[in-house]
N, C-alpha and C positions, 0 to 999 in steps of 0.2 A: 783730531790730530791727523788722521789718515783718511783718505777717500776710500769708500767701500770697494770700489773697483780697482784700486791701486795694487799693483803687484809688488810685494815686499820680499826682499831677499830672505831666505830662510834663516840665515845667521842674524839678521836684524830682528826678525820675529822672535827668535829665541832670546836675544838680548833684552828686548822689551818685556818679554814674559818674565825673565829673571828680575828685571828692575821692578816690575809690578809685585812680584813675590816678596822682594826686599822692602816693599813699602815706600818706594820713592814717589815723589809727587809728580803730577802731570808735566810740569815745566821741565823737570830734570829729564824725564823720558823723552820729551819733545826735543830738547837740546841734543841728547844722545842720538836720537833718531836722525836729526838733521845732519850731524857729523858723519854718521855711518852711511847714510844715503849718499852724501857727497863723495865719500870714499868709493862706494860701489860704482857710482857714475864715472869717476875718474879712472878706475880700473877698467871699466867697460870701454871707455873712450881710448885708452891706451891699447887695449887688445884690438880694437877696430883699426887703429892707426898701424899697428904691427901687421895686421892682415892685409891692409891696403898696400903697405910697403912690400910685403912678401909677394903679393899679386903683381905689383908693378915690376919687381925684380924678375919674376918668372916671365912676364910678358916681354920684357926687354931682352932676356936671354933667348926666348923663342925666335925673336926677329933676327938674331945673329946666326 
């Protein structure tokens, strides 16, 4: 399911561990992982976009 060298968000690791403890099958854990990883990527992209906007605003204000 996961690559050995893949960095997994700690919340995702905990969720997968709990799903394993609850006895869910691999397919369920894989689906949950895919959705959680997608959310983590989207949040990361939004933060990067905000940082880029903030940086642009700062640079534009410096020019004036």
